[in-house]
C-alpha positions as CSV (number, residue, x, y, z in Angstrom):
1,M,-145.2,29.4,33.7
2,V,-145.4,31.4,30.4
3,L,-147.4,34.7,30.1
4,A,-148.3,36.6,26.7
5,P,-146.3,39.7,26.3
6,E,-149.4,41.6,26.8
7,H,-150.6,40.4,30.2
8,P,-151.6,42.8,32.5
9,L,-149.6,41.1,35.6
10,V,-146.1,41.7,33.1
11,E,-146.2,45.1,34.0
12,K,-146.7,44.5,37.6
13,L,-144.6,41.2,38.4
14,T,-141.3,42.3,35.8
15,T,-138.3,42.9,37.9
16,E,-135.8,46.1,37.5
17,E,-133.5,43.9,36.7
18,H,-135.3,42.3,34.0
19,R,-137.1,45.1,32.8
20,A,-135.3,46.5,30.4
21,A,-135.1,43.0,28.5
22,V,-139.0,42.5,29.1
23,D,-139.8,46.1,27.6
24,A,-137.6,45.2,24.6
25,Y,-139.3,41.9,23.9
26,R,-142.7,43.3,24.6
27,L,-142.1,46.1,21.6
28,Q,-140.9,43.2,19.3
29,A,-144.1,41.0,20.1
30,D,-146.5,43.5,19.3
31,R,-145.0,44.2,15.9
32,Q,-145.7,40.3,14.6
33,T,-148.9,39.3,13.6
34,E,-151.2,36.7,15.5
35,I,-150.2,34.1,12.7
36,E,-146.3,35.1,12.9
37,R,-146.5,34.4,16.7
38,T,-148.4,31.2,16.3
39,A,-146.8,29.2,13.4
40,A,-146.1,26.2,14.4
41,D,-142.4,26.5,12.7
42,K,-141.6,29.5,14.0
43,E,-138.2,29.5,16.2
44,K,-139.4,29.7,20.0
45,T,-138.3,33.0,21.5
46,G,-139.2,34.8,25.2
47,V,-137.7,36.2,28.4
48,F,-137.2,35.7,32.2
49,I,-139.2,38.4,33.9
50,G,-137.7,37.9,37.7
51,A,-140.6,36.6,39.3
52,Y,-141.9,33.5,40.4
53,A,-145.2,31.9,40.6
54,I,-145.9,28.7,43.1
55,N,-147.4,25.5,42.1
56,P,-150.6,25.2,43.9
57,V,-150.0,20.9,44.3
58,N,-146.8,20.9,45.3
59,G,-145.7,24.4,46.8
60,R,-142.6,24.6,44.5
61,R,-141.6,27.7,42.7
62,I,-142.3,28.0,39.2
63,P,-140.4,30.9,37.1
64,I,-142.1,33.0,35.1
65,W,-141.6,33.9,31.6
66,I,-143.1,35.8,28.6
67,A,-143.3,34.6,25.1
68,D,-144.7,35.6,22.0
69,Y,-146.5,31.8,21.5
70,V,-149.1,32.8,24.2
71,M,-151.6,34.8,23.3
72,V,-153.9,37.0,25.9
73,T,-156.8,36.1,23.3
74,Y,-156.4,32.9,24.3
75,G,-158.0,31.3,27.4
76,T,-156.5,33.6,30.3
77,G,-153.3,34.5,28.6
78,A,-151.4,32.9,30.9
79,I,-150.1,28.8,31.1
80,M,-149.1,26.9,33.0
81,A,-146.1,25.1,30.7
82,V,-146.1,21.0,30.9
83,P,-142.9,20.7,28.5
84,A,-142.9,16.9,28.2
85,H,-146.1,16.9,27.1
86,D,-146.9,20.3,24.8
87,E,-145.0,20.5,21.5
88,R,-144.6,24.5,22.4
89,D,-143.5,23.9,25.6
90,F,-141.1,21.5,24.8
91,A,-139.1,23.6,22.5
92,F,-139.3,26.7,24.3
93,A,-137.4,24.6,27.5
94,L,-135.0,22.9,25.6
95,K,-133.8,26.3,23.7
96,F,-134.1,27.7,27.3
97,G,-132.5,25.2,28.8
98,L,-135.3,24.5,31.5
99,P,-136.2,21.2,33.2
100,I,-138.5,19.2,31.6
101,I,-140.2,16.8,34.0
102,P,-142.3,13.9,32.7
103,V,-145.9,13.8,34.5
104,I,-147.7,11.1,32.3
105,E,-146.5,7.7,31.4
106,R,-146.5,6.8,28.1
107,P,-149.0,4.3,27.0
108,D,-146.8,2.3,24.9
109,D,-144.4,1.4,27.6
110,L,-141.7,2.1,25.7
111,A,-137.8,2.9,26.8
112,K,-135.0,3.0,25.2
113,S,-131.3,3.2,26.9
114,A,-127.5,3.7,25.0
115,V,-124.8,2.6,27.0
116,W,-121.0,3.3,25.6
117,D,-119.2,0.3,25.2
118,G,-116.4,1.7,27.2
119,S,-118.5,2.2,30.7
120,V,-119.3,-1.5,30.8
121,P,-116.6,-4.3,30.7
122,G,-116.3,-7.3,28.6
123,D,-119.2,-8.4,26.1
124,F,-122.1,-6.5,27.6
125,G,-123.8,-7.7,24.6
126,A,-123.9,-11.0,25.7
127,A,-125.3,-10.2,29.0
128,L,-128.3,-8.4,27.3
129,S,-129.1,-11.2,24.8
130,A,-129.0,-13.7,27.6
131,A,-131.2,-11.8,30.2
132,G,-133.6,-11.4,26.9
133,F,-133.4,-7.7,26.2
134,A,-133.1,-6.8,22.5
135,W,-130.2,-4.3,21.5
136,E,-128.3,-3.1,18.6
137,W,-125.1,-1.2,17.4
138,L,-125.7,2.5,17.6
139,A,-122.6,5.1,16.4
140,I,-123.1,8.3,17.8
141,P,-120.6,10.9,15.8
142,D,-117.6,11.8,17.8
143,R,-119.2,10.2,21.0
144,G,-117.8,6.1,20.1
145,R,-119.8,2.7,19.9
146,F,-122.9,2.4,21.7
147,Y,-125.3,-0.7,23.3
148,A,-128.7,1.0,22.3
149,V,-131.1,-1.4,24.1
150,T,-135.0,-1.5,23.6
151,L,-137.4,-2.1,26.4
152,H,-140.8,-2.7,27.0
153,G,-142.6,-1.7,30.4
154,D,-141.9,-1.4,34.1
155,E,-141.3,-5.0,34.7
156,Q,-138.1,-5.0,31.9
157,V,-137.0,-1.5,32.8
158,R,-136.2,-2.9,36.4
159,A,-134.6,-6.0,35.3
160,Y,-132.7,-3.8,33.0
161,V,-131.3,-1.4,35.6
162,A,-130.7,-4.3,37.9
163,L,-128.3,-5.6,35.0
164,L,-126.9,-2.3,33.7
165,Q,-126.0,-1.4,37.4
166,A,-124.2,-4.8,37.8
167,H,-122.2,-4.2,35.1
168,L,-121.1,-0.5,35.1
169,K,-117.4,0.9,35.3
170,A,-116.9,3.2,38.4
171,G,-117.6,6.4,37.4
172,H,-119.7,5.6,34.6
173,W,-123.7,6.2,33.8
174,A,-125.9,5.3,31.3
175,D,-129.9,6.2,30.8
176,V,-132.9,4.9,31.0
177,V,-135.4,7.5,28.9
178,G,-139.2,6.8,27.8
179,R,-140.5,4.8,30.6
180,G,-138.6,5.1,33.8
181,W,-137.2,7.9,33.6
182,Q,-133.7,7.7,35.5
183,V,-129.9,7.8,35.1
184,V,-128.1,4.5,36.5
185,F,-124.7,5.4,37.9
186,H,-122.6,2.9,38.8
187,D,-123.5,3.5,42.3
188,G,-127.5,3.7,41.9
189,P,-129.7,5.2,39.3
190,L,-131.3,9.1,40.1
191,A,-134.8,9.2,38.7
192,L,-136.0,12.1,36.9
193,D,-138.9,12.9,38.7
194,S,-138.3,16.8,40.1
195,A,-136.7,19.8,38.9
196,A,-134.6,19.0,41.9
197,A,-133.5,15.6,40.8
198,D,-132.9,17.3,37.3
199,A,-130.3,19.5,39.1
200,A,-128.6,16.8,40.4
201,I,-128.3,14.4,37.4
202,M,-127.0,17.4,35.8
203,A,-124.0,18.1,38.4
204,R,-123.1,14.5,38.6
205,C,-122.8,14.6,35.0
206,H,-120.9,17.6,34.8
207,A,-118.4,16.2,37.0
208,G,-117.9,13.3,35.5
209,Y,-117.7,14.2,31.6
210,D,-117.1,17.4,30.1
211,Y,-118.7,16.6,27.2
212,T,-122.3,16.9,29.2
213,R,-121.3,20.4,30.3
214,Q,-122.8,21.9,27.0
215,F,-126.1,20.6,28.2
216,A,-128.5,22.8,31.0
217,T,-130.7,19.6,31.6
218,P,-130.7,15.8,31.2
219,M,-133.6,16.1,28.3
220,S,-131.4,18.4,26.4
221,M,-128.3,16.3,26.8
222,W,-130.9,13.1,25.4
223,W,-132.0,15.2,22.4
224,A,-128.3,15.4,21.1
225,V,-129.2,11.9,20.7
226,E,-131.0,11.4,17.7
227,W,-132.1,7.5,18.6
228,Y,-133.8,9.1,21.7
229,R,-136.0,12.0,20.3
230,N,-138.7,9.8,19.5
231,V,-139.7,8.6,22.9
232,L,-138.8,11.8,24.7
233,Y,-142.0,13.8,24.3
234,H,-145.6,13.2,24.0
235,A,-148.7,13.9,24.4
236,D,-150.9,11.1,24.8
237,Y,-153.3,10.4,27.9
238,G,-151.6,8.3,30.1
239,T,-151.0,7.7,33.9
240,M,-149.7,10.3,35.9
241,I,-146.7,10.4,37.7
242,H,-144.1,12.4,39.3
243,S,-147.1,14.3,40.1
244,E,-147.2,14.4,44.3
245,A,-150.6,12.9,45.7
246,F,-151.7,12.2,42.3
247,S,-149.5,10.1,40.8
248,G,-151.0,6.9,39.5
249,T,-154.3,8.6,38.9
250,A,-155.7,7.4,35.1
251,G,-155.3,9.6,32.5
252,A,-158.9,9.8,31.2
253,V,-160.1,11.0,35.0
254,A,-157.2,12.8,35.5
255,K,-158.1,16.3,34.7
256,A,-161.9,15.9,36.4
257,Q,-159.8,14.9,39.9
258,V,-156.8,17.5,39.5
259,T,-159.3,20.5,39.1
260,R,-162.4,19.2,41.7
261,W,-159.1,19.3,43.9
262,L,-157.9,22.9,42.8
263,A,-161.6,23.9,43.6
264,E,-161.9,22.3,46.8
265,Q,-158.5,24.2,47.9
266,G,-160.0,27.2,46.3
267,V,-157.1,27.8,44.1
268,G,-158.7,26.8,40.7
269,K,-161.9,26.0,39.1
270,F,-163.3,24.1,35.9
271,A,-163.9,26.4,32.9
272,V,-164.3,26.2,29.1
273,N,-162.6,28.6,27.0
274,Y,-164.3,29.4,23.4
275,R,-161.6,30.9,20.8
276,L,-164.5,32.4,19.1
277,R,-164.5,36.3,18.2
278,D,-166.4,38.7,15.9
279,W,-165.4,38.1,12.5
280,L,-163.9,41.5,10.9
281,I,-164.2,41.2,7.5
282,S,-163.0,44.8,6.2
283,R,-160.1,46.1,5.0
284,Q,-158.5,49.1,3.9
285,R,-157.3,48.3,0.3
286,Y,-158.8,48.5,-3.1
287,W,-158.4,44.7,-4.0
288,G,-161.4,43.2,-2.7
289,A,-165.0,42.6,-3.0
290,P,-166.5,46.3,-2.5
291,I,-169.1,46.3,0.5
292,P,-172.2,47.7,-0.7
293,I,-173.1,50.3,1.4
294,I,-173.6,53.8,1.0
295,Y,-173.6,56.9,3.9
296,C,-176.0,59.2,3.4
297,P,-175.8,62.6,5.6
298,A,-179.8,62.9,5.5
299,C,-180.1,59.4,5.8
300,G,-177.4,57.7,7.4
301,T,-176.1,54.2,6.4
302,V,-178.0,53.0,3.5
303,P,-177.4,49.5,1.6
304,A,-176.7,49.5,-2.3
305,P,-180.2,48.7,-4.2
306,Y,-180.1,44.9,-5.2
307,E,-180.2,46.2,-9.1
308,D,-177.5,47.9,-8.1
309,L,-175.6,45.0,-7.5
310,P,-173.1,43.6,-7.5
311,V,-170.7,47.0,-6.8
312,L,-168.2,46.7,-8.9
313,L,-164.5,47.9,-8.4
314,P,-163.1,50.6,-10.7
315,E,-160.7,49.6,-12.9
316,D,-159.0,52.9,-14.0
317,A,-158.2,53.2,-9.8
318,E,-154.7,54.3,-9.0
319,I,-152.4,53.4,-5.9
320,P,-151.1,56.2,-4.7
321,A,-147.5,56.3,-2.9
322,T,-148.6,56.3,0.4
323,G,-150.5,53.0,0.0
324,E,-153.5,54.1,0.8
325,N,-156.7,52.7,-0.4
326,A,-156.9,54.1,-3.7
327,L,-161.1,53.6,-3.8
328,K,-160.6,56.9,-1.2
329,F,-159.3,58.8,-4.3
330,H,-161.6,57.6,-7.0
331,A,-164.4,60.4,-7.5
332,G,-166.1,58.0,-9.9
333,F,-166.4,55.3,-7.4
334,L,-166.9,57.4,-3.8
335,N,-169.3,59.8,-4.9
336,V,-173.0,58.5,-5.7
337,R,-176.6,59.8,-4.8
338,C,-178.5,58.2,-2.0
339,P,-181.1,55.3,-3.2
340,Q,-183.6,56.8,-0.8
341,C,-183.5,61.1,-0.9
342,G,-181.0,60.9,-4.1
343,G,-178.9,63.5,-2.3
344,A,-175.1,63.5,-2.3
345,A,-173.4,60.4,-0.6
346,Q,-170.4,58.4,-0.5
347,R,-169.7,54.8,-0.9
348,E,-168.2,52.2,1.5
349,T,-164.1,52.3,0.3
350,D,-163.3,49.5,2.8
351,T,-163.5,46.2,0.5
352,M,-164.2,42.5,2.0
353,D,-161.5,39.9,3.4
354,T,-160.5,37.5,0.9
355,F,-162.1,34.6,3.3
356,M,-165.4,36.2,3.0
357,C,-165.1,35.3,-1.2
358,S,-163.9,32.1,-0.6
359,S,-166.3,31.2,2.0
360,W,-168.3,30.4,-0.5
361,Y,-166.5,30.5,-4.0
362,H,-167.6,26.5,-4.0
363,Y,-171.4,27.6,-4.3
364,A,-170.5,30.6,-7.1
365,Y,-168.7,27.9,-9.3
366,V,-172.1,26.2,-9.8
367,T,-173.1,28.6,-12.6
368,P,-170.6,30.9,-12.7
369,Y,-172.5,33.7,-14.9
370,W,-176.0,33.3,-13.5
371,K,-177.9,36.1,-14.2
372,A,-175.1,37.8,-16.0
373,G,-175.6,41.3,-17.0
374,Q,-179.2,40.9,-15.5
375,K,-180.8,43.3,-12.9
376,L,-181.2,41.3,-9.2
377,R,-184.4,41.2,-7.0
378,P,-184.6,40.4,-3.5
379,D,-186.0,36.6,-4.5
380,D,-183.5,35.7,-6.4
381,T,-180.6,32.7,-5.9
382,P,-176.7,33.0,-5.9
383,W,-176.7,30.1,-8.2
384,E,-179.0,28.2,-10.5
385,P,-181.2,25.9,-8.6
386,D,-181.3,23.0,-10.7
387,A,-177.6,22.8,-10.7
388,G,-177.3,23.6,-7.2
389,N,-179.7,20.2,-6.5
390,Y,-176.9,18.3,-8.6
391,W,-173.7,19.6,-7.1
392,L,-174.2,20.5,-3.6
393,P,-173.1,20.0,-0.8
394,V,-169.8,19.7,-1.9
395,D,-168.8,16.0,-2.0
396,Q,-165.1,16.1,-1.0
397,Y,-163.1,18.7,0.8
398,T,-159.6,18.2,0.6
399,G,-157.0,20.7,2.5
400,G,-154.5,20.5,5.6
401,P,-155.7,20.8,9.2
402,E,-155.0,24.3,9.8
403,H,-158.5,25.0,7.4
404,A,-160.0,23.6,10.5
405,T,-159.9,26.9,12.1
406,M,-160.1,29.2,8.9
407,H,-161.4,28.5,5.7
408,L,-163.4,25.1,6.7
409,L,-164.8,27.2,9.7
410,Y,-165.6,30.2,7.9
411,T,-167.9,28.6,5.1
412,R,-169.9,26.1,8.0
413,F,-170.6,29.6,9.0
414,F,-171.8,31.3,5.8
415,T,-173.8,27.8,5.1
416,K,-175.4,28.0,8.1
417,A,-176.3,31.9,7.6
418,L,-177.9,30.6,3.9
419,R,-179.8,28.0,5.4
420,D,-181.3,30.4,7.8
421,M,-182.3,32.7,5.2
422,G,-184.2,29.9,3.7
423,V,-181.0,29.9,0.3
424,A,-179.6,26.7,1.3
425,P,-181.1,23.2,1.9
426,F,-178.5,22.1,3.9
427,A,-176.3,22.7,7.1
428,E,-173.1,21.7,6.1
429,P,-171.2,22.9,2.9
430,M,-168.9,19.5,2.4
431,L,-170.1,15.9,2.9
432,R,-166.8,14.4,3.6
433,L,-163.3,15.7,4.7
434,F,-160.0,14.3,4.0
435,N,-156.8,16.2,5.3
436,Q,-153.7,15.6,3.6
437,G,-150.5,15.0,5.2
438,I,-147.1,17.3,5.1
439,I,-144.6,17.3,2.7
440,L,-141.2,17.7,5.0
441,G,-138.1,19.2,4.2
442,P,-135.0,16.9,3.5
443,D,-134.3,16.6,7.0
444,G,-137.4,15.2,7.9
445,N,-138.4,18.7,9.4
446,R,-141.2,21.2,8.5
447,M,-139.8,23.5,5.8
448,S,-138.8,26.9,7.2
449,K,-136.5,29.5,5.3
450,S,-135.1,29.8,9.0
451,K,-134.2,25.8,8.7
452,G,-133.0,26.5,5.4
453,N,-134.8,23.1,4.2
454,V,-137.3,24.4,1.9
455,V,-137.7,22.8,-1.5
456,A,-138.6,25.0,-4.2
457,P,-141.1,23.2,-6.7
458,D,-140.6,24.6,-9.4
459,E,-136.8,23.9,-10.1
460,W,-137.8,20.3,-10.1
461,V,-140.5,20.8,-12.5
462,E,-137.9,22.1,-14.9
463,R,-135.7,19.5,-14.6
464,Y,-138.5,16.7,-14.2
465,G,-141.6,18.1,-15.5
466,A,-144.7,18.7,-13.6
467,D,-146.1,15.3,-14.1
468,T,-142.8,13.2,-12.1
469,V,-143.3,15.8,-9.4
470,R,-147.1,15.2,-9.3
471,A,-146.4,11.3,-9.3
472,Y,-143.6,11.9,-6.5
473,L,-145.6,13.9,-4.3
474,M,-148.6,11.4,-4.5
475,F,-146.1,8.5,-4.1
476,I,-143.7,9.8,-1.4
477,G,-146.1,8.1,1.5
478,P,-149.7,7.7,2.5
479,W,-152.1,11.0,1.2
480,D,-152.9,12.4,5.0
481,A,-149.4,11.6,6.3
482,G,-146.8,13.0,3.7
483,G,-143.6,12.3,4.7
484,P,-139.7,14.1,3.8
485,W,-138.2,15.4,0.6
486,N,-136.3,12.9,-1.2
487,S,-134.3,14.0,-4.1
488,Q,-133.5,10.6,-4.8
489,G,-136.9,9.0,-4.5
490,I,-138.1,11.0,-7.6
491,E,-135.6,9.5,-9.7
492,G,-137.4,6.6,-9.5
493,V,-140.5,7.5,-10.4
494,R,-139.1,9.4,-13.4
495,R,-137.7,6.0,-14.4
496,F,-141.0,4.5,-14.0
497,L,-142.6,7.8,-16.4
498,E,-139.9,7.1,-18.7
499,R,-140.9,3.3,-19.1
500,V,-144.4,3.9,-19.5
501,W,-143.5,6.2,-22.6
502,N,-141.2,3.2,-24.0
503,V,-144.1,0.7,-23.7
504,V,-146.6,3.0,-25.4
505,A,-145.1,4.7,-27.7
506,E,-141.9,2.9,-29.0
507,D,-143.3,0.0,-31.0
508,E,-140.5,-0.3,-33.5
509,G,-138.2,-3.4,-33.3
510,Q,-140.3,-5.5,-30.9
511,A,-139.6,-9.2,-30.4
512,S,-141.7,-11.4,-32.7
513,G,-140.6,-15.0,-31.3
514,G,-143.8,-15.6,-29.4
515,R,-146.2,-14.4,-31.5
516,S,-146.7,-17.5,-33.7
517,Q,-147.2,-19.6,-30.6
518,G,-151.1,-20.2,-31.6
519,P,-151.6,-22.5,-28.5
520,K,-150.1,-20.1,-26.3
521,I,-151.8,-17.0,-27.5
522,A,-155.2,-18.0,-25.4
523,A,-153.7,-18.2,-22.1
524,Q,-151.6,-15.3,-22.9
525,V,-154.3,-13.2,-23.3
526,R,-156.4,-14.3,-20.5
527,E,-153.4,-13.7,-18.2
528,L,-152.8,-10.1,-19.7
529,Q,-156.8,-9.4,-19.3
530,H,-156.3,-10.7,-15.6
531,V,-154.0,-8.3,-14.7
532,T,-155.4,-5.1,-16.7
533,H,-158.8,-6.0,-15.2
534,K,-157.0,-6.4,-11.6
535,T,-154.8,-3.7,-11.6
536,L,-158.2,-1.3,-12.8
537,R,-160.0,-2.8,-9.9
538,K,-157.2,-1.9,-7.3
539,V,-156.7,2.0,-8.7
540,T,-160.4,2.9,-8.5
541,E,-160.3,1.3,-4.7
542,D,-157.5,3.2,-4.2
543,I,-158.3,6.5,-6.1
544,E,-161.6,6.7,-4.1
545,A,-159.6,6.1,-0.8
546,F,-157.1,8.8,-1.6
547,K,-154.2,5.8,-0.8
548,F,-152.2,7.3,-4.1
549,N,-149.4,6.0,-3.0
550,T,-150.4,2.4,-3.5
551,L,-151.9,3.3,-6.6
552,L,-149.0,4.2,-7.9
553,A,-147.2,0.9,-7.2
554,A,-150.0,-0.8,-8.4
555,L,-149.7,0.8,-11.9
556,M,-145.5,0.6,-11.7
557,E,-145.8,-3.4,-10.9
558,F,-148.6,-3.4,-14.4
559,N,-146.2,-1.4,-16.1
560,N,-143.3,-3.9,-15.9
561,Y,-145.7,-6.9,-16.6
562,L,-146.2,-4.9,-19.5
563,V,-143.0,-4.9,-20.6
564,K,-142.6,-8.4,-20.3
565,A,-145.5,-9.1,-21.9
566,R,-144.8,-6.9,-25.5
567,E,-142.3,-9.7,-26.0
568,T,-145.0,-12.5,-26.1
569,A,-147.6,-13.4,-28.8
570,V,-150.0,-11.0,-27.2
571,Y,-148.3,-7.9,-28.7
572,G,-150.9,-6.5,-31.1
573,T,-154.2,-8.4,-29.6
574,S,-156.8,-6.7,-28.9
575,A,-156.6,-7.5,-25.4
576,W,-152.5,-5.5,-25.7
577,E,-154.8,-2.2,-27.1
578,E,-157.1,-2.8,-24.1
579,A,-154.4,-2.9,-21.8
580,L,-152.4,0.5,-22.9
581,D,-155.6,2.3,-23.0
582,M,-156.3,1.2,-19.2
583,L,-153.0,2.0,-19.0
584,L,-153.0,5.8,-19.9
585,L,-156.6,6.2,-18.5
586,M,-155.5,5.0,-15.1
587,L,-152.3,7.2,-15.3
588,A,-154.8,10.7,-16.3
589,P,-155.4,11.6,-12.5
590,E,-151.9,11.4,-11.8
591,T,-149.8,12.4,-14.5
592,P,-152.1,14.2,-16.9
593,H,-149.7,15.6,-19.4
594,I,-147.9,12.6,-20.2
595,A,-150.9,10.5,-20.2
596,E,-152.7,13.3,-22.3
597,E,-150.1,13.2,-24.7
598,L,-149.4,9.6,-25.2
599,W,-153.1,9.1,-25.9
600,Q,-153.3,11.7,-28.6
601,R,-150.6,9.8,-30.2
602,R,-152.7,6.9,-30.4
603,V,-156.0,8.4,-31.3
604,Q,-154.0,10.0,-34.0
605,T,-153.1,6.8,-35.3
606,R,-156.0,4.9,-35.1
607,R,-158.4,8.1,-36.6
608,V,-156.0,9.4,-39.1
609,S,-158.9,8.7,-41.7
610,E,-161.5,10.5,-39.4
611,N,-159.1,13.4,-38.7
612,P,-156.3,13.3,-41.4
613,S,-154.6,17.1,-39.9
614,G,-153.9,15.2,-36.9
615,L,-154.8,18.3,-34.7
616,F,-155.3,18.0,-31.4
617,Q,-159.8,17.9,-30.8
618,A,-161.1,18.4,-27.4
619,A,-163.5,15.2,-27.7
620,D,-160.7,13.2,-28.3
621,S,-158.8,14.3,-24.9
622,I,-158.1,11.8,-22.2
623,H,-159.6,13.8,-19.6
624,V,-163.0,13.6,-21.3
625,Q,-163.2,9.9,-21.4
626,P,-165.3,8.0,-19.3
627,W,-163.6,5.7,-16.5
628,P,-163.1,2.5,-17.5
629,V,-165.3,-0.4,-15.2
630,W,-163.4,-3.5,-14.1
631,D,-165.0,-6.9,-15.0
632,P,-164.6,-8.7,-11.9
633,E,-164.7,-12.1,-13.4
634,L,-161.7,-11.0,-15.3
635,A,-160.1,-9.5,-12.1
636,K,-160.4,-12.4,-10.5
637,A,-157.5,-14.5,-10.0
638,E,-157.2,-18.2,-10.8
639,T,-154.8,-18.9,-8.4
640,V,-153.6,-17.6,-4.9
641,I,-150.4,-18.5,-2.7
642,L,-151.9,-20.5,0.1
643,V,-149.1,-19.6,3.1
644,V,-149.1,-22.6,5.8
645,Q,-147.9,-22.1,8.7
646,I,-146.8,-24.1,12.0
647,N,-147.5,-22.6,15.5
648,G,-147.9,-18.9,13.7
649,K,-144.5,-19.2,11.6
650,V,-144.9,-19.5,7.9
651,R,-143.1,-22.7,7.0
652,D,-143.9,-23.1,3.3
653,K,-146.1,-21.2,0.3
654,I,-147.6,-23.2,-1.8
655,E,-149.9,-22.5,-5.5
656,A,-153.5,-23.2,-5.4
657,A,-157.0,-22.8,-6.7
658,A,-158.2,-19.3,-6.1
659,D,-161.3,-21.2,-4.8
660,I,-159.8,-23.7,-2.5
661,G,-161.8,-25.1,0.2
662,E,-160.3,-26.1,3.9
663,A,-160.3,-29.9,3.4
664,E,-158.4,-29.2,0.0
665,A,-155.8,-26.8,1.2
666,R,-155.3,-29.2,4.5
667,E,-154.5,-32.1,1.5
668,L,-152.6,-30.1,-0.1
669,A,-150.0,-28.5,2.8
670,L,-149.9,-32.6,4.4
671,A,-148.5,-33.5,0.6
672,S,-145.6,-30.5,1.1
673,P,-142.3,-32.5,1.8
674,M,-141.3,-29.1,4.2
675,I,-144.6,-29.5,5.9
676,Q,-144.0,-32.8,6.9
677,R,-140.8,-32.4,8.2
678,W,-141.8,-29.3,10.2
679,L,-144.9,-32.3,11.4
680,E,-143.0,-35.1,12.4
681,G,-143.1,-36.2,15.8
682,K,-145.2,-33.6,16.7
683,T,-149.1,-33.8,17.4
684,V,-151.8,-31.0,15.5
685,R,-154.2,-29.8,18.0
686,K,-155.7,-27.3,15.5
687,V,-155.6,-26.6,12.2
688,I,-156.7,-22.8,11.6
689,F,-157.9,-21.9,7.9
690,A,-158.3,-18.1,7.0
691,G,-159.6,-16.0,4.0
692,G,-158.8,-18.7,1.7
693,K,-154.9,-18.1,2.1
694,L,-154.0,-19.1,5.0
695,L,-153.6,-22.5,6.8
696,N,-152.1,-23.0,10.1
697,F,-151.4,-26.0,12.2
698,V,-151.4,-25.6,16.0
699,V,-149.1,-28.7,17.3
700,S,-147.1,-29.4,20.3
């Protein structure tokens, strides 16, 4: 059990033996902000208070700790840790060597087992293969070579355990983790189903292998094997295990059944806790939006008149050496006349939290200088109504999932207030939400200064340019998933952009061998147009779906095609010029600087008579050009690759007309010598024709 350091029970339950350590930890936690304490990448810390709680389900003692990642304002400020199924609890238990007992079965049925090749006689791999188990070699540094076995489901786990135990040498063991948690010793398995079993397993491991004495629990020992890590922790709903009378309870009903039982025993009840508190918007600092309130000794709190809005910060304020709010000492700002009685009064010197401004900045952007310099009236709107009707609400919101309880929450509050006031005719500020993923460090973990895996973008921009870094971040993986930074991966993007530059900018010395071949040029032009418009269709669809990685892959493929096409008769044709324009227009959102530079070179070449100076003109910028429209007829393929399967296995691939029907596809496949060989002596039971691209013969 883990309590918040501020929890009132900490003072009452802490034993004298642990008092000094607990007091020091509470003081340290008090100096941190809530954001610092709950940061996902913060190293877990905590202190044992010397007391124990009783698990109401099984009656066992549970050590009570305090940890700063538990907040007294969240729930009751006391959590019953479930380290095998909560990421923070898992990290905490690993660090402090606390037992981690899985209590929810893995829904995917996955299990793994690593067996040292010295712990089993002969060719254990042959026995595994003969029994139908999937395995591969795994090298673990400083420990040797292991059979890495992947299992699925209870039946396979049981069969594997029997096979493993029959082969283990005396004094040796191997683990089964993920599904059917256990350690298989030569004389029988021990299941990891309780804290007592956790201790018993480690006692045998410590006695049999000095290497294991550095680990306090089986889970920490398994965490040292990187191959195991993706099955050691999960937070998915599944069947309850190792849970006394509740073992076997389905995940969908487990919470309700356990809560009902606790209520029947009089030790618990179902409750909903909302993490919703008043929003404190005032800040004691100079830099922020002034709060338009005036304090009068006679009239009390008086709002600033509409005609005086907005209240502006003084530009000549001096920040005192004490760091206090400069507005408190600026007489010109502080001292005013009361709008009601005309007597001496003072302004509010606190300023607003920046979230107050960001909650409505997308509205201010609609017409940022709306009624600038004019006196405001109570019936004025904060933006020009016609422009607001066009732009609002925002079509697309892109941000990290952490904004769900920060900016996105605040702006929704703000919008609903505007709706209730009759200012906004809608209830939600955005129509669509898309959360981007996280760029991880090179080690695959969240970037953190404490881990030393932070990649500073500035040095990479300096080395490769902003466009290369931008494109690599898009190419690194699906936009909503992110992925680890790879310094080798960015080289591939750099080479791609260099090839784009070569195709567009370097026209000298091109081969011309194919350009005089009249009969071929029509077909080559048609193919170029097809590839161009097919790519434009793909890029248009991907950019709307935020699939930037596949978008860039399509552009790389297109540019490679242009490199080859440049050596043919299409070079210099109108189709070639269109292809280059399309390439740059499609690249403009991803690599705006290179696309603009190459576009301007092409524009200046074409319009030298209109613009002999060659100077940049805003109207010619690539970023004000309309997005190109693909031609469905040109984008449509004339041929496709027909995949032919026998009982679901690919046996041949045949080029066919794009509009091929089932009868023609069957005739084409049966004419293939490869398919004829696979069908020889077989009876065709069924033929499946799917999507015009796949033909499957079901035979016996």
